[in-house]
N, C-alpha and C positions, 0 to 999 in steps of 0.2 A: 569407522570417524570419518572419511572420506566419502568426497560426494560419487554416487552410483550412476554410470551411465550420462553422464551431464558433461558433454564438451569444455573445456578452457578454449575461451575465444585466442584468435590468433593474433597478434603483435598488434597489425594494422585495426584490427577490428576493436583491441583495446582502447588505438590510442584516438578512434575515430568516435566511440564511448563517451572518453573522457572528454572529446569536445563537444559530445552532444550535452555532458552536464556541464558543462564551463570550467573545464578544471585542464590546467596544461599538459601537454604528451609527454612532457618530463614525469609527471607523477607517474608514469607505467613504470619507473623503477621503485617508490615509494616503498618500503620497509612493509610487512605484513604486521602493521603494531593495530594498536585501539584508536588511534588519533587518525590513523591511513581511514582504520574502517568506519569511523563515525562522520569525517569529509566526505567519503563516495557516499555513504546513506541520506550525508543532507543535501549532497548535490545533486543526488537523484534526485529524493523527494520533493527539492524546487526545481527541477528540470523536465522529470518526464511524466506525467499526469496519470494519475488510476482512472481510465476511463470503461465503461462497457458500453459503450455507444452501438459499436455494429453488434453485439449481443444483444440488446436490448431492441434495436431499431429496425436489423437486418438478419434479425437469427443465424447471426453465424458466429460462433465462440473464436475465441484467440488464440492463436496457434501458441502449438509447445514444441514444435523443433526450434532450434536457437539460430538458425539460420533466417530460417522466416519472422521470427519472435526481432530478431537483430533487424531486417528490413524494415520492420513496421515499424519500433519502436528510437530505433536509431534514424535508420534512414529518411524514414516518410515521416519522422519527425510527429510521429502519433503517440498513444498512451495504450495502455493494458490495465487486464486486473490481477490479482493476486499471483497466477501462475506464471503471465509473461513480467511481469517485473521483476517479479523472483528471481524466476529460474534467470536472467538476462545480469541481474548482481552475481548471482551466483556463479555464471560464469567469466565474468569478470575478476572474480577473489581467487578462483582457481588458475585464472592467466598468472597472478600475482604473488602466488603462492600462499595464502593465507588454505589454511583445512577448513571446509564446509562441509558441515550435514542436513541436508535437508527434511524439514518432518512437518506434520501434518498436524491442524489446530481446528477445535471443535467450538463455533462464534456465540456467541450468547444471544440471546433476546431477552426482551421484555414480555413477559406473558400480565397482560392489565387483570386477567378476569380472574389469576391465582394469585394477583401479587408479587412478583418473584418473578425474576429470571433462571430463562433453563437455556440448555444448550443445544444447540444444532449436531445434525451426520457432523463426524472431521471432515470437513471438503478443504479448507482454505489451506494455503499453503507459506509455511513459516521458515526461516531458518538459524541454524546455531553455527557459529561461527568460533571457533576455536584458537585460543591466543596461548601460549604458554601451556600454561594448567589451570587455564579458565576459560569459562566457554558462555556466551554472548549471543542474546534474542535479538535477531533483524527481524521485520516483517516489513515490505514496501509496497502493503496494500492500502485500503484505503481509507484510514486512520492517518496517514505519512506520517509517525510518530519520527524524530530526526538523529537520536543517536541510538545505539546499540545499548540493551538491558542486559547485565551480569545476571547469570542464571544464578542466582543465591535466591533465599528467602525473605523477603522486604526490601531488596536491590530496585532503588531506586531512581529514576532519572529525570527531569524538568526539560520540554522539548519546545518545539513551535508553539506560539499563542499562548506562552506560559501553562502550559496541560501538562501537567507529569501523568509518569508510569510506572506503574510500582510493580514489584512479579510476588507471588505469596505461592507457597510449596504448600498443598494440601493433601489430605489422604494417600498413603501409597504413594506412586510415580506423577502422580497429577500435579502440575503448575496449573498457576491460571493469573493472566495476566489482569489488572486494573487500570480504570484510567481515570482521571480528574480532570473536570474544566478550570481553568483558571480563576482565581476568586472572584473576580470581576464579570465572568459569563455567567448565564443562566444555569439554573439545574437540570440536570435530567432526569428523567421517569427512573424511579427506585433507587434514588441515589443514596449510599450507605450514611451511615453517621459521620463517619470521616472523610467525605464527599467524592469516596470513588465507588464507580461500576465495575460488574467486569467487561473484559472484550472478550478473551479467550479463554480453553482453556486445553493443555497438550499435553504428551508425555517425553520421551528421549526417545521414542522409535523413529528411527532414520526411514525416509520412504525414499523410494528409485522415480523415477523418469516415467516407468511404465504408468505407475501407479498414477502418475499425476496424468497422465493422458486418461485414465480413468472416470478420476477426478472433473475434470474437463468436461468431458462426457457426460457425467450426470448433472451437473449446473447445468449444462447446455439443454440439456435433456427435461430439466423439472421446471416445469410450471410455477412452481410456488417460491423458488430460488428468487432471493432479493434483487440478485443482477439479472434476472429474467424481467420483472415486474415496476422496476422502478429504477431512474437516471440515474447514475454516481459518478463524480467528477471532483477527483480534489489533489490538492497540490499546493506548496508552501509558499509564500508568496515572497519578494524581496527582501521584505522588512519583516521578515520570518515570523510571518502570520500564516494562519490556517486560509484557504479558499475552497467552498465546496458548492456543489451544483448538487441539487435531489429537485430531482420532477424539473421543476420547472421555478424553482426558488435558487436564487445565486447567498451564498453567506460568506462574510471573509471576517472573522476575529483575529485579532491582534496583541500585541503585548500593549502594556497598561500606556508606555510612555507614546504608543500609535495609533490610539484610539480613535482619532479622527479619523481614519483609515476603514474603519468597520462601515459597515454597509451591511443590507438584506432587501433583495430585489424579488419582486415579484411579477417575473416576463410574461408579456402580452401577448407573445409573437417568436415566432422563429426568426425572427431578424434578431430580435433581441438575443436568444438565445446563440443565433451565429457571431454576436460582435462579443459574446461573454465567453466565448469559447476561446475564441482567437486572440483575445486581449489578455484576458488572465492567466490559460492552460496551454496556449499554443496550437487550438485544435482548431481544424479547418476540417468541417463534415463535407462529406464527398455530398455529390449531389443526391444521390437513393436515400444517404442518412437524413437528408433535408426533406426530402419527400414525405417517408416516413415520420420523420421529428413532426413536421407539422399537422400530419394526420393525425399521431396519438397525442399529441399534447396540445394543440391550439385550435 
């Protein structure tokens, strides 16, 4: 049930982490409840971005060691992909007395040639948080969903941007997380009749830190992996919408009452990329990243 080989944050680190995600230091003593968990997830998702800039542009995989993750995401105020974001959250939750079991998921993808969704090799980190007799699914990966989901068939939550997530129990030990865009958003390829598309599949298997080290290495060495060939940056906006960069396109989707804030921008140069990364995601590219971005995209 407990996280294996993943260290808990020190009290000082936990206080710094909460400052980073805009929570008061007094939150360090908050009880290990669902409300506390949802508050941490939402604040993390709206403060620390998902990003793969170093991996894509400099071929430099993100760190797995907690001290290096902490320096990168908290001290340097950068983001990371699933391993860095989720390991940071695990460490914080453990420090607060939560019981956490890290897991591994297989991301889905739309196969247009066969007109169906398929699943990749299990390379994505997820979290199971145990509160009382209940188990909740948490993931601070690229989708930036902002609430924990009870691990129960048809368990459903509505998150940032009016987007819905639903868990479904499949055959055997398999679960699939489904996603549905807000009713006013354009539909994606392969949308089912009920509006849902699969995000990833998983089982209850618990993973170790050593497994994540191996998975991180496999991602870094796989030229076909999406993180190695597509720029992906995402965060929850202050108005509880979603902001995403995919290569040179920036999209912002909001709740219906904030629809005037929605935008789609095709970036024409590295300066525009710079400004959006800084203004929306709080990311300042290094000189090396800037040079690489100009070569790759512009």
